[in-house]
C-alpha positions in Angstrom: 8.9 -6.3 -53.3 10.6 -9.6 -52.6 13.3 -7.8 -50.6 10.7 -6.1 -48.5 9.0 -9.4 -47.9 12.2 -11.0 -46.8 13.0 -8.1 -44.6 9.6 -8.2 -43.0 10.1 -12.0 -42.4 13.5 -11.4 -40.9 12.4 -8.7 -38.6 10.4 -10.8 -36.2 13.1 -13.5 -36.2 15.7 -10.9 -35.3 13.5 -9.6 -32.5 12.9 -13.1 -31.2 16.6 -13.9 -31.3 17.3 -10.6 -29.4 14.6 -11.5 -26.8 16.0 -15.0 -26.4 19.6 -13.6 -25.9 18.3 -11.0 -23.4 16.4 -13.6 -21.2 19.3 -16.0 -21.4 21.6 -13.3 -20.0 19.1 -12.4 -17.3 18.9 -16.1 -16.3 22.7 -16.5 -16.3 23.1 -13.5 -14.0 20.3 -14.4 -11.6 20.9 -18.1 -11.2 24.1 -17.8 -9.1 22.3 -15.4 -6.7 19.2 -17.6 -6.5 21.3 -20.7 -6.0 23.1 -19.1 -3.0 19.8 -18.3 -1.3 18.4 -21.8 -2.1 21.5 -23.4 -0.7 21.2 -21.3 2.5 17.6 -22.4 3.0 18.5 -26.1 2.4 21.4 -25.8 4.9 18.9 -24.4 7.5 16.7 -27.5 7.0 19.6 -30.0 7.4 21.3 -31.5 10.4 25.0 -30.8 11.1 25.9 -34.3 9.7 23.9 -33.7 6.6 25.5 -30.3 6.0 29.0 -31.7 6.2 28.3 -34.8 4.0 30.1 -35.0 0.7 28.8 -35.1 -1.9 26.0 -32.8 -0.8 22.6 -34.2 -0.1 19.7 -32.9 -2.2 17.1 -35.4 -0.9 16.7 -35.4 2.9 14.2 -35.2 5.7 13.9 -31.5 6.6 14.2 -30.4 10.2 13.3 -27.2 12.0 15.7 -27.8 14.8 18.1 -25.2 13.5 15.4 -22.5 13.6 14.5 -23.5 17.2 18.1 -23.3 18.2 18.4 -19.8 16.8 15.6 -18.6 19.1 16.5 -20.8 22.1 20.3 -20.4 22.2 20.6 -16.8 21.0 18.8 -13.7 22.1 17.3 -13.4 18.6 14.4 -11.2 19.5 16.8 -8.8 21.3 19.0 -8.7 18.3 16.0 -8.1 16.1 14.9 -5.2 18.3 18.3 -3.7 18.2 18.6 -4.0 14.5 15.2 -2.3 14.0 16.0 0.5 16.4 19.5 1.1 15.1 18.7 0.9 11.4 15.5 3.0 11.8 17.3 5.6 14.0 20.2 5.8 11.5 17.9 6.2 8.6 15.7 8.9 10.2 18.8 10.8 11.3 20.3 10.6 7.8 17.1 11.9 6.3 16.9 14.8 8.8 20.5 15.8 8.0 20.9 14.6 4.4 17.7 16.1 2.8 18.5 19.7 3.5 22.2 19.1 2.7 21.3 17.5 -0.7 19.0 20.4 -1.5 21.7 22.9 -0.7 24.3 21.0 -2.7 22.0 20.7 -5.7 21.0 24.4 -5.7 24.5 25.8 -5.1 26.3 23.3 -7.3 28.7 22.2 -4.6 29.9 19.1 -6.5 33.2 19.1 -4.5 31.3 18.7 -1.3 29.2 15.9 -2.8 32.3 14.1 -4.0 33.8 14.3 -0.5 30.7 12.7 0.9 30.9 10.0 -1.7 34.5 9.3 -0.8 33.5 8.9 2.9 31.0 6.3 1.8 33.5 4.5 -0.4 36.1 4.1 2.3 36.2 0.7 3.9 34.2 0.6 7.1 37.1 -1.1 8.9 39.0 2.2 8.6 36.4 3.9 10.8 36.4 1.3 13.6 39.4 2.4 15.6 38.6 6.2 15.5 35.0 5.5 16.4 36.0 3.2 19.2 38.3 5.8 20.7 35.8 8.6 20.3 32.8 6.7 21.7 34.9 5.3 24.6 35.8 8.9 25.6 32.1 9.8 25.4 31.0 6.8 27.4 28.8 5.6 24.5 30.2 2.1 23.9 27.4 -0.4 23.8 24.7 2.2 23.4 22.1 2.9 20.7 23.6 6.4 20.3 26.9 4.9 19.5 25.5 2.6 16.8 23.2 5.2 15.3 26.1 7.7 15.0 28.4 5.1 13.5 25.8 4.0 11.0 25.5 7.5 9.7 28.7 6.9 7.7 26.6 4.3 5.8 23.2 6.0 5.5 24.0 9.7 5.2 26.0 9.5 1.9 23.3 7.3 0.3 20.6 9.8 1.1 22.6 12.8 0.0 23.7 11.3 -3.3 20.3 10.0 -4.4 18.5 13.2 -3.4 21.0 15.5 -5.2 20.0 14.1 -8.5 16.3 14.3 -7.6 16.5 17.9 -6.4 18.4 18.9 -9.6 15.4 17.7 -11.6 13.0 20.1 -9.8 12.7 23.2 -11.9 14.3 26.2 -10.2 11.5 28.4 -11.5 9.0 26.7 -9.2 11.1 27.5 -6.1 11.8 31.1 -7.2 8.0 31.6 -7.8 7.3 30.3 -4.3 9.9 32.7 -2.9 8.3 35.6 -4.7 5.0 34.7 -3.2 6.5 35.0 0.3 7.5 31.4 1.2 10.5 31.0 3.3 13.4 28.7 2.2 12.2 26.1 4.6 8.6 26.1 3.3 9.9 26.0 -0.3 12.0 23.0 0.7 9.2 21.1 2.5 6.2 22.2 0.3 7.8 22.3 -3.2 11.0 20.3 -3.4 10.2 17.3 -1.2 6.8 16.5 -2.6 8.2 16.5 -6.1 10.9 14.0 -5.1 8.7 11.4 -3.4 10.0 8.5 -5.4 13.6 9.3 -4.8 12.9 9.9 -1.2 11.4 6.5 -0.8 14.3 4.9 -2.6 16.9 6.7 -0.4 15.0 5.7 2.7 14.8 2.0 1.7 18.4 1.7 0.6 19.7 3.5 3.7 17.7 1.1 5.9 18.9 -2.0 4.1 22.6 -1.0 4.2 22.4 -0.2 7.9 20.5 -3.4 8.6 23.2 -5.5 6.9 26.2 -3.8 8.6 28.3 -6.2 10.7 31.6 -4.7 11.7 30.3 -1.8 13.8 28.0 -4.1 15.8 30.8 -6.5 16.4 33.3 -4.0 17.7 31.3 -1.1 19.2 28.7 -3.1 21.2 28.4 -5.7 23.9 25.8 -8.4 24.3 22.9 -5.9 24.9 23.2 -3.9 21.7 24.3 -6.3 19.1 22.4 -6.7 15.9 21.2 -9.5 13.8 24.3 -10.0 11.7 26.2 -10.8 14.9 23.7 -13.5 15.6 25.1 -15.3 12.5 28.6 -14.9 13.8 27.7 -16.5 17.1 27.4 -19.9 15.3 31.1 -19.8 14.4 33.5 -20.9 17.1 37.2 -22.0 17.3 36.1 -25.7 17.4 33.5 -25.9 14.6 31.1 -24.1 12.4 27.4 -24.8 13.1 26.3 -24.8 9.4 22.7 -25.5 10.2 22.3 -22.7 12.8 24.4 -20.4 10.6 22.1 -21.0 7.6 18.9 -20.7 9.7 20.0 -17.3 11.2 21.1 -16.0 7.8 17.7 -17.0 6.4 15.8 -15.3 9.1 17.9 -12.1 8.6 17.6 -12.1 4.8 13.9 -12.9 4.5 12.5 -9.5 5.8 14.8 -7.5 3.5 14.0 -9.9 0.6 10.3 -9.4 1.0 10.8 -5.6 1.3 12.8 -5.5 -1.9 10.2 -7.6 -3.8 7.5 -5.1 -2.8 9.4 -1.9 -3.5 11.7 -2.9 -6.3 9.8 -0.8 -8.9 10.1 2.3 -6.7 13.8 1.7 -6.2 14.5 1.5 -9.9 12.4 4.6 -10.6 14.2 6.5 -7.8 17.7 5.5 -9.0 17.0 6.4 -12.6 15.0 9.6 -11.9 18.0 11.9 -12.1 19.9 9.8 -14.6 18.8 11.7 -17.8 20.0 15.3 -18.1 19.7 17.6 -21.0 
C-alpha cells in the first residue's frame, strides 16, 4: 500500500518534470527564430548610424523613415504585384498539373516517378538558372510572367505532388471502384470522390507551394528585368558595392515577411494536419 502511495505521488511529479523539459525544449528552439525576427523589426526602426553602432542599441527613438524609403525609392507595389501574380500563377499551375499526377502515381504505385520528382525538387535552384535562361531566351520569354511562372514550377509542382500522393493513398480504393461501377468516369471519380476527401492536404499543398514560390530569390534576380522582379529582389536593392543600407534592408524584409507570417499563424493547424494525414500507414 505504501509503495502504491509513493508511486501515485511520484506520477504527477514525473509528468510535471516531463512537461517542464518539453516546454524548455520548445522555448530553446523557438527563441533563435523569434530573436531574428525581432532584430529585423528593430533594425527597420533604426537609422543607419544606430544600426552600425557597437555595441547594439536596444533603447532608441524609433523612426519610420526606412519604411517610407522602401515605398519611395523602390517600386515596392510593382514588386508586390509581381510576387502575387507569379506565386499565384505558379501555385495554380502546379495544382492543375500536380493533382492528377499525384492521383495517378498513388493509384498505380509509381514510386520511382515520385522519387524522380522529389530529386528535381531537392536539386539546388542555381543549377536550373543557366538552362532556364538559355531556354527562355530562345523563346523570347525573358522578363515575362510566363517565364517566372514556368521556372517556379520546379518549386511548386514537387511540393503539390508529394503531399497529395500520401493523401490520395489514404482514400479507400473501394470508394473509387464503387463510383466507377455506378458509371462515373475517371475524371468524375477524381473530382467528386478523391479531391473532396483530401481537402486538408490540398489546402496544405496550396499554402506551402505559394510560400516557397513567394520566397524564391534567384530566379527573379536572373530571369527578369526591372518590370517583373519580385519582392525578394527589393531587399537586394538595398545592397550596393559601397554600403549596405541596414535600415532599408530590414524594413523591406519585414514587409515581405509579415504577410507570410500572418498567413502561417492562421493556417498552421491545417498545415500540420495536412502534413501528418498520410504519415500513418497500416
